N, C-alpha and C positions, 0 to 999 in steps of 0.2 A: 659198677655203678654208672648209671647213665644220667645225663643232664635233663632237668625238667624245666629250666628257665624258658619261658615262652619267647618266640620271636615276635617282633613288631608286625602286626598285620598290615598288608599293603593298603594304601589309601584308596577308597572307592571314589567313583566319579562324584558322588554327593559330598564327599569330604573335601573336595578340592575347591580352593578359592580362586582369586583373580589369577589369570594366566597359568592355571594349573598348580599354583602354590598350595601345598597341603594345608588345610585349615588347622591341623594339629600343631603346625609351627606357631600358630597364634593362640590356640586354646589348649594345647596338650593332647596326648593320646586319650582316647575314650576310657581306657582302663587305668589311667594315671590317678593317683590320689589328688584331692583338691589342692593340696599344698604344693604339688610338684611344679606347676608353672610359675607361681609367685616365687618359689625358692630359686628356680632357674634365673628369673629376672633379677632377683637379689644378688645372685652369684655374679651375673654379668655386670651389674651396676657396681658392685664392690670391686670387681677386677678392674673396671674402668677407672674408678676413683684411685685405686692403688697404683695403677700404671700412669695416670695422668697427673696426680698430685705433685705440685712443685717441679714440674718438668723444666721450667725455665732456668732452674739453678744450674743445670748442666751446660748452659750456653750452647756453643756449637757442637758439644759432645765430641764425636770424631770429626774434627775439622777437615780431614782428608775427603770424607764423603760430603760434608756440608758444602765445601767449596764446589764439588761437582753438582750438587743440587742447585746452588746459586747459578752455576753455568747453564744448567738445563732449564732453569726458570727464565733465562735470558735468551738463549739460543736453542732453536729446535734441533739444529745439527748437533750441538753439544748434548742435548737431551737424548737423542737417538743413540749416539755412540757412547755416552757416558763419559764425556770429556771432563778433564779436571778444570778447564777454563773455557770461557765462552768463545774464545778464538780457536779452540780445538787443536792445541798443540799435541796433547797426549791424553789418553783415556786413563781412568782408574784401572787397577789391576784385577778387575772382575767384569763379568758381563753386567749390563746396566739395569737389569730388571728391578732390582731393589731400589734403585734411585728414582725410578719413574713415578711411583705414588708420591714420594716426597717432593719431587720437582713440580708435579701437577699442583699439589697443595700450595707450594711456594708461589707458583704463578697466580693462584687465586687469592691467597692471603698475605703475600709478601714473604720475603726471605727473612725468617727469624727462627729462633729455636723451637717455638711452638708449632709452626707450620711444618717443620722438619720432623719433630719427634711425636706429635700427636698421631699421625698415621701409623707409626710403629706401635703405639699403645693400643690403638683400635685393632690392629692385627692380633695383639695378645688377647683382647676380648673375644675376637672371632675364633681364635684357636681354642679358648676355653669352651665356647659354645659348641664348636665342632666336636670336641672331645666328649662333651655331655651327650650329644646326639649319637655319636658312634657307640659309646658304651651302652646307652639306653636302648639301642636296637635289640640287644639280647639280655639286658639286665634291668633291674628296677631303677626307677628314677633316682633314688638316693645313691645308687652306685655311680650314675653319671654325674651327680652333684659332687660326690667325693672325688671323682677323677678330676673334674674341673677345678675344684678347690685345691687339690694337691698340686696340679699344674700351676695355677696362679700363684701359689705360695712358694714354689721352687725358687730359691734365691737367684739363680742364673737367669730364670725367666723374668723375674722382676727387674733384673739388670738389662737384659737385651731387648725387652719390649718397651724400654724407656731410653733406648739408645738407637743410633742410626746406622749400625752395621747391617750387612745383608741377611743376617741370621733370622731376623723377625719374619720376613716374607718367606724365607726358606721353610721355617718350621710350620707356618700356617699352611703352605702349599702341601707339604708332606702329610700333615694331619688331614687335610682335605683328601689327599690321595688315599690314605688309609680308610677314611670313611667311604670313599667311592668303591674301594676294593671290597669292603664288607657288604655294601649294598649290592654290588655285582654278584658276590658269592651267594647271596640269599636266593636269587632267582635266575642266575646265569644271564644277567643283563649285560648285553653288549654296550649299551649306552653308558651305564655306570662304569664299566671297565675302561672304556675310552676316556671318560671323564677323569678317572683316577690317573691314567697314564698321562693325560694332558696336564694335570696338576703337577705331577712329578717332573714332566718335561719343562714346564714353565719354571719350576724350581731351579733348573739348570741355568736359566737366565738370571737367577738371583745369586747363586753361589757355585755354579759350575758342577764338577763331578761329584761333589758331596751329595747332591740331590739323588744320585743314582745308587747310593748305598742300599736303599730300600727296594730297588727294582727286583732283584732276585727273590726276595721274600714275598712281595706282593704277587709276582707271577707264579711262584711255586704254590702258594696257598690257593690261588684260583685254579691252577691246573689240577691240583689234587682234590679240592673240595667243592667245586661248582657242580650243581645238580643238573648236568647235561652230559650227553655223550662226549667221549674224549676227542673225537674229530672236531666237534663244534668248539670245544674248549681251546683246541689248538689254533683254529682259524680266528677265534676271538682274540687270542693273545697276539696273533700276527697283526690284527687290526690295531690292537692297543700299542704294539711296538711301533707301528707306523705313526700313530698319534703322538707317541713319545718323541720320535725322531723329528716330526714336523714342529711340535711345540718347542722343542729344545733347539732345533737347528735352523729355524727360519732366519733368525737374526744373524747367526753365524754365516749363513749363505749370503745374505745381503752384504755383510761386511766384506766377505771374500770377493764379491763381484765388484765392489766399489774400488776404483784405482787407489793405490796408496797415496798418490798426490792429492786426492780429493777428500781424504778423511784424516782424522788424527792418528798418530802412532798408537799402536796397541800396547798400553802400559803393562809391564810385567813380563813381556816377551822380549827376546833378544833379536828376533828377526821380523818384527812387525806382523805377527801372525796370531789370530784368535785361537787356532787349533794348537799352536805351540803353547799358548797361555793355558788352555784348558787341559791339555795332556801333560804338560811339563810343570811349570811353576805352580799351577792350581790343580794338578792332577797327580800323576805318578810321583812327581818330586816331593809331594807332601808325604807319601808313603815311605819312600826310600831315602829321603833327605838330600837328593841330588837336584835341588831346585837351582837351575842356572839363574844367577842374579839374585838368589834369595839368601836367607840368613841361616837356615837349618834349625834344628832343634837345639836351642842353646841350653835348655834345662837338662837334657840327657836323662830324662826320667821315664823313658818308655818301658813298659812292662805291665804285668798283670795287676800291679798295685796302683797304677796311675789314677784310676777313677776314684780311689779312696785316699789319695795322697794329701799332703799338708794343705794345699790350696784347693785342689779340685774337689776334695771330699765335701767341703762346705758349700760348694757351688750347686751340686746336683745329687749327691749320693745319700741324702737323708733317708729316702725310701727305697734305695736301690737294693739292699738286702731283702727287704720285704717283697719287692717286685720279683726278685729271682725265686724266692720261696713260693710265692703265689703262682708264678708261671709254671713251676714244676707241679704244684698241686692241681692247677687247672688242666694241664695236659694229662695228669694221672686220672682224674675223675671222669674225663671224657674219653678214656682210652678205648672203651667198648662202644662208643657212640657210632652211628652211621658215618660213612665217609663224608657226607654233606653236612654234618652237624655244624651249625652256625656258632655255637659257643666255643667249640674247639678251634674253629677257623679264626675267631676273634683273638683267642690266646696265641695262636700261631702268628697272626699278623703283627700284633704288638710285641710279642716275645721275640720274633725274628728281627723286627726293627731294633729292639734293644740290644740283642746279642751281637748282631752283625756290626752295628755302629759302635758299640762299646769296645769290642775286640779290636776294630780298626783304629779307633781313637787311642786305645791303650798301647798299641805297638807301632804306630806311625812314627817314622824317624825324622820327618821334615818339620816345617813350621807347625807348631801346635800351640794354641792359646786356650786358656781355661774356659773362656766363654763359648767355645765350640760345643761344649757339653749341653748347651740348651737344646740341641737336637735329640738328646735322650729324654728330655722332660715329658713330652707327651706319652711316650711309651711307658715310662715308669708310672706315671699317673694313671693311665688306662689300666695297667696290670693291677695296681693297687685297688682301684674301684671294682674291677671285675672279680679279682680274687677274693676280696672281702665279701662281695655279694654271694659268690659261689659257696664259700665256707659258711656264711651266715645262714644260708638256706639249709645247710646240713648240720647246724650247730648242735642238734640233739644227738648226733653221732659222736662217740668219744674221740675218734681219730680226727674229725673235723674240728672239734672244740680244742683239741691239743694243738693242731697246726695254727689255729687262730691265736691261741695263747702264746705259742713260741714266736709267731710273727710279730706280735705287739711287743713282747719282751725284747727281742733282738733289735727292733726299731728303736725302742727307748734306750737301750744300752748303747747302740751306735750313736744316737743323738747325744748322749752324755759324752762319748769320746770326742765327737766333733766340737761340742761346746767347750770341752776342756782344752781345746787348742786356742781358745781365746780367754785365758784365765783372768785377765783384767777387765773383761766385758761381761756384765751381768752374771757374775759368778754363782749367783743363787739359782739360775735357771736350770743348769744341768742336774743338780740333785733333785729339784722339783720334778723335772721331766722323767727322770729314771724312776723315782718313787711312784709317781702317778702311773707310769707305764707298767711297772711290776704289779701294782695293785690291780690295774685293769686286766693284765694277763692272768692273774690268779682268778679273777672273776670270770673271765672267758673260759678258763679251764673247766669251770663248773657251770657253764651256760645252760646246760640241759636242766639244771635244777632251779634256774632263776626265771622269774616271770614279771610282767608288768613294768612298773616304774624302776625297779631295781635293775632289771635287765637293760632297760634304756639308759640308765645311769652308767652302767658298766660300759656299754657301747660308746656313749658320748665321751667317757673318760679315756677310752682307748684311742678314739679319733683325736681328741685334744692332745694327748701325750705324743701321738705320732706326728702331729702337725705343728706343735708349739715351737720346736727348734727351727725348722725352715721358715716358719712365719716370723720369728724374731729376726732371723737373718734378712728376710725379705723387707721387713720394715726398716732395718738399718740401711739396706740398699736404697730404698726409696728416699730416705732422709739424707743421703750422701750424694753430692754432685760427682758426676763421672765425666771425665774428659780424656782425650788421647786415644791412641790406637789400641792399647792393651788395658783392659779394665777388668776388675773382679768384683764379685758381689760379697756382701757381708762385711763384718769387722776384720781388722788385721789379725791374722793367725800367726802362731809361732811357726816360723819356717816358711811363711807364705807371704803373699802380697797384702798390702793395706787397701782399704776401701778407696775406690776411685783412682788408684795409683797405677802407674806403668811399671816397668821393670825396676825392681829394687836395686838402687845403686848403679844403674846403668850396666853396660857391658864392660868386662875387663879388657885392659890392653890399650884403650884409646888414650891419646896424649894431647887432648885439646889444650890450648895455651894462648898466651898473649899474642894476638894477631894471627892465631894459628888455625889450622884445619885438621889437626891431628885426629887419628882414628884408626880404622882397620883397612888393610888391603884385602884383595879377594881370597887370600890364603888364611885370613883370620889373624894376621900379624899386625901389630901396631906400626904406624908410620908417622914420622914427624913431618911438619910442614917444610916446604923448601926454604932455602935461604931467603930471608926477607919476609917470609910469611905468605900464606895464601890470602886472597881477598877475604877479609872477614873480620876477625876480632878487633873491634874498635875500642879505643880507650873509654873506659866508663861503662861499657856493656858487661853483662855477666859472662866472664871469660872462662871460669873453671868448670870442668865437667863435674858430674854429681859425685864421683869418688873423691875429687879434690876438695869437696866441701863448698862448691860454688853455691851461690844463693839460688832459690827456687827458679827453675827455668834454665839453669846453666847447662843442662843436657836433656836427657830423656824426661818426658812427662812434665815439663814445666813451662813457665812463661818467660819470654825474653831469652836471648842468647841461643846458641845452638851448641854443637860440640865445640866449635871454635869460637863461639860467641858472636856478637855483632847483630844478630837478627833473631826474631822470635821463633821459638820452637826448635825442633830437631827431628831425628828420625821417627820418633813415636808420638810426637805431640806438636801442635802448632801454638804459637804464642800470639800476643796482641801487641802490635807496634805502638809506640807512643804517638802523641798528637803531632809532634814535629815530623816524624817519619811519614805518618799518614798524609799529612798536608803536602809534603814534598812529592810523594808518589801520585797523589791525586792531581796535582797541578799539571795541566796539559795532557792528562791521560787519554782523553778522547781523540787526540791526534795520532795515537799509536795503536797498533794492533795489540801489543802487550805493554801494559804500563811498566812492567818490570819482569825480570827473570831471576830465579833463585834455584839453587841446587836442592832437590828433594821436594816431594809433594807437600809434606806438612809445613815446611818452611814457606813454600809458595802460598799454601792455603791460608796461613795466618795473615799475610799481606793482602791477599785477594779478598778475603771476607771483610777486612777492615776498610778497604778503599772501594770495593764494589766494581772493580775493573779487572780484566784478565791479567794474571801473572803466570808466566810460563814456568812449569815445574821441570827443570833440567834434570834428566835422568830418571824421572818417575818417582815412585814411592821410596825405593831404597837408594835412589841416585845411581842405580846400576844399569838402567836401560840406555842403550846407545841412541838416545833421542833428546835433543838433536845432536848430530855429529858436529864437530868443531867447524867443518866447512859450511854446513847448513846454518849454524849460528852466525858465522861471519857474514854469510850472504844476507841474513835477516837484518843484521846490524847495518850493512851497507845500504839496504833498502829502507832504513829508517823505521823499522817496525817495532823495535824494542827500545824503550826509553832508558830504563835503569837496569843495572845488574846489582843485586843485593849481595853483599859479602857475608860470610859466615855460613849459616845453614848447616848442612850435614857433612861438609868436608868432601864434596866431590865423590859421592858414592862410596864412602869409606868402608861400607860393610859388605861389599860384593863378594860372592863366593863363586861366581861363574863368569864366563866371557861371552862377548858378542862375536860376530863373524870376523874372520880374519885374525883371530887370536887376540883381539883387543877387547878388554872387558868394558862393560858399560861404565864402570867407575872411572876408567881411563878417559872416556869421552867427557864426562862431567868435569873431571879434574883438569883436562886440557883446556876446556872452555874457561874455567876459573883462572887458570894460569895465564891464558892469553889475555883475559880481561885485565888482570892485575898488571901485566907487563905493558899494556897498550893504553890504558885509560887512567886518568887521574882519580884517586880515591878522595871522597869527601865524607866527613863524619857528620851525620845528622841525628841528633837525639841519641847518641851512643851507637848508632848503626852506620856501617860503612856502605856507601852508595857509589856506584860508578855511573856517570852520565854517558850512556853510549851514543846519544845524539850528537855529542861534541865531535865524534869522529865517524859519523855515518858515511861520509863521502870519501874519507881518506884511509880508513882502516879496513882491513879485510884479511890480514894474514898473508 
């Protein structure tokens, strides 16, 4: 059986508008039904409303990145390097590409939650539009609309395109890369192939090596299916490879050429190296769990079932069984097509993206968070739209009708399973979805006998039953504020995380306490604070960690306190300091390079966003980076560049699993700084927070 779905005809010179922009982008393709373009506009508007509605409720969202946006909106140096603060002490633990759109918006509209989050939402709209365009190249307009809607309603997409993590830009760029690859395959276009490679390469600047997971798939599909001699295909891929390297590597090269003394420390690395960050902590370390300075996979849930598990299942897997069925079907019906068949190439591009990414996500042993699965959403949605169209065209064939019926039935049953994991949340929805899905499946089994309105009704019921579950989760996500470093979509599931929450119950083993810094050492063992306590827990602040029943914010994911109390936030979330602390830190801040220093990026971010002045994040995100060293910190104190040291925070890099050069872990550097401050300077409690005024000893103290 060969495919008969037509390819989109190339735009003629008469069809082109201003600057070569095809007029069909404005009016639709000539062979489109009259409803196609209004329906696309409705999809994009609806996606925009879904992703923008009530954005302000999430406040700073991930304050770690919001603080870097604030810094980039203030300093072009911080903007370029992705520094955590405007004085550029240390960078975030990613390349800065995802920060740049937000920082530019913040420069124009001011630093606030809307200027930070709206660019992310618009990226979601652009991704839905790109999916429509990519699917519509080879399939009817309704297939593109279905793909766009399935993507927009994926719960994890509704989460991440309303959040300020790097994943939004990454997913948009990868989707553009897939579109460019399909355009290149149609006519062996070098221009489109280089465009696709440049998009993927730029994705590296958003989230490093994760962007490259699709590269083998895109390259292999083009090598096999492009309608040109193999020699030309090979040199085209060489050009695309060069574009990939340039677009991904130009920033890395510039940073490598800038002397270390003239730039911030590269956060997330142990040797102040972008390549180490890319290949280690954000690269191979994510696969094998050997991230120096990282936390590892604390869930220990790697395996084939991870994508369907208690938490991840509700994030992205609603249409995953259908996508796998439809991928197999699409490759089967095109098995006898010519080598250059565009329909088969489309199934190969999206199917390869899905399989490679899902397998790696399932088995990676390092840091893995549920929201990473947003990278699967475009591929799942595209396969759903394309597969539905290919089967619908053949619905008069018994085998095609049977596959359609089974796909809808499986989707409805899986939706019931996922919804049953939230038994206290809209318990009526699961039975309704599975009943509607099974009725639609029965109707599709006899589709060859149906006509007119009845056939349309069955098709609409099938789509509705398939999308009702993820749509309900997406709406719950939109109506829930999300803050912190680890967030999940949808309602709380049995055995999973709750909406907008961080890690449930924190990590085991930590011993935060009164005046303490308790937590983990680099071997994962709990340690107690030294005699007399580390600088931190002030009387009256939230002292207890989450397992000890501390009030919200006493540990991960809350406001106020840290692991040892005394300051806002902790490892995975930033808090909001009270008015007294804010006023104290603001006073005279302009006379110092850093108004304060605090252990850990999230702790520092909470203060920095509150006072609008640089706060040094000692040790970077995990508190494990050897930046600054104790000697460097003492030098800065002597030079009068740091006003306050904030007690509390994360406990001096308590979560480290690796070491820096010379056998000293990054956690040791942060802990030594905290110990030196406690032994050298007088502690003052302000609004329940412990502050050390370093200016009192700028000339006399230095270790």
